[in-house]
N, C-alpha and C positions, 0 to 999 in steps of 0.2 A: 605570576602571570595574570594580567587583568582579563576579565571575561570579555569575549568579543562583543562588539556593539550590535544592537538590534538590526542595524542596516547592513552589517557585513554579511557576505554570502555564506550559507552553510555548506553549499556545494559549489566548487569551481571546476568546470569541465573545460579542459584546454586542449584544442586540436586533437580530439579523440577520433581515431579511425579504427573500424572493426572490419576485418577481411575474413571471409570464409571461402577457402579455395580461390576461385577467380572472381567471386562476387563481393563487392564492397557494400557492406550493410550500413555502415556509418562512414561519412567522408569529412574529415577535418572539422568535427563539431566542437564549437566553443560556446558555452553559455554559463550563466551563474544563477543559482537558486538562492534567493534571499532568505535570511533567517526569519522564521515565523510567518513566511508567506505561503499562500496556496498558489503554486506555480503549475500551469497546465501545458503539456506538450500536445499539440494537435497536428494531424496530418493524415493522409490517405492510408489505406491498407498497404503494407509493405514499405512504409516510410522509415522504418527502423525505430519506432517508438518503444516497442517492447524490448528490442535489443538494447536501447539506451538504459532502460531500467535494469536489465540483466547485467549490463556493464558496471553500473553504479554498485550493484550488489556483489560484484566481484566474480560473476559467473561466466564472463566472456573475456578472452584474451584481447588486448587492444594496444595500440600505440597512442602516445599522447600522455596526458596527466589528468587525474581526478583527485582533487583535494577535498577532504571532509573536515571542516573546521568546527569540531565539536565544542560545545560550551557546557554540556551536561553529561548525561549517561552514555551517549553514543549508541543508544539502542535504536534499531531500525525495525519498523513494522512493514509488512508487505502483504498486499491483497492481490493475488494473481487473477488474470483474466478468466482462466478456466481451472477447475479443480474437480477431478474425476473421483467419485466415491465408489468403491467396490460394494455392490448391493449385498454381497454375502458377508461383509465385514460387520460383526456385531458391536459397533461402536456408537455410543450415544453422543449427543451434543456435549454433555458434561465431560465425558471421557476425552473427547477431542480437545476441549479447552484445557483439560488438566494434564495433557501429555508432557508439557514442559514445566509443570509446577511442582512435581514431586519425584523423588528418586525411585520409589517402588512402582512397579507396573500398575496401571490403573485397574487391571483385572483383579487385583488384590484389594480393591477398595480405595476410596478417596479420603484424605484427611479432612478434618473439620474446617481447617483454614482454606483448603483447596475448594471445598464445596461452597464456602462463603464467597470466595473470590470469583468463582465461575458464575455464581448467582448475580454478583454485582456486574460482571461483564455482560450478562444477558439482559439485565435491566438497562444497562447503558445503550445497548443496540435495539431496544424495544422488543425483546423476545422473552419476557418473564414467563416462567412455567414450561419452557421447552427443554429443560435440562435432561430429562429422561427420554426425549424423542430420539429415535434412531437417525443418525446422520444421513443415511442413504435415502430416507423418505422425505427429506426437506424439499420444499419448493426452491426454485432458482433464487428468488428474492430472500428467502430465509437462509439459504446457504451463504449468500453474499454477506448477510449480516453476521453470521457466525464467523466467517473468515475475517471480517472487520474486527469482531471481538477478539479473535485470536491475535490479530496484528497489534492490538492495543495492550497486550500483556507480554512483557513488561511495558510500561508507559514509554512509547517511542519518542525520541528527539526528532526523528525523521520518519514520515509515513509515506510509503510508495504504493500507488494504486494503478493497476493496469486495466483500463477500460471498465471501471467499476459499475457503470450504469448499463452496460450491454445486456440485453435481454430483460431488463426491468421495465415494468409499466411506468406511466408518468408519476403516479403517486409514490411508488417505491423509489424512483429516481430522485424525486423532489425530497423525500425523507433523507436519502443519502447525502444530497447536497447540503441540506440544512445541518445534518450531523457533522459533516466535514467542517463547515463554517464554525460550529460550536466547538469542535476539537481545537481548531486553530485559535479561536478567541480565548477559551478558558484554560487550555493546556499549553498554549504557546508552541504548539507543534508545527514544524515545517512540513508541508505536504507537497509532494511531487506526484502529479497524476497525468496519465496519458489518455487521450480521447480522440475520436474522429469527429465529434460533434461540436463544432465551434460555437454554434448558437446556444447550446445548452450550457457550456462551461463559461461562456462570456459573462454570465450573471454572477458567478462566484469567484472567478480567478482574480488574483492580484496581478498576475503576470502571465502572458501567453506567449509561447514560442511555437512557431510553425516549422515543422521538420519534414523534409523529404530526402532522407539520407544525409543531407546537410542542412544547416539552419538557413531558412528562407527569410524569416522576419521575426 
């Protein structure tokens, strides 16, 4: 089978409806996310943006069809909008990034290869030297970068981000935007991001879909 062309969609969402009791969260949504594109879903609070990501991740029951047309690993990275850290949990940044990299529990120590990889990930998101920092004491911006590092391991073919600039100052938001552009350009990663800020994402998006439970534009 030949590799899908660069212009073919990686995700095809066809007439997807999500119903929760009597409330319709998504209503007959159809859209395509192009391969190697940075595609942004914008809309007001309650528009179903996060629901759409959850549905793509297989976390929500739905009617309709979602096709994922993989060409490579089929790995998906995900950065959630919120991530609550238990302040009593003695987990370092390095421990958190190592959780999916080795079979033995991180409390028994990390392998040399795991330490090397976590160091590379932290360099990649601009946080060198934070490996031993407790996860619970990170600032909001630092935690968002650690979550991005986690989403990049293993290297994703598809990267999903839910309101990644929420709560970030302008400098941190700009860094994140530039990083996403670099990931798309150098790794050929397809990125699907949701946001409520049309003006901000207009600068970086290849394609923008406006959503309010159904596709508006």
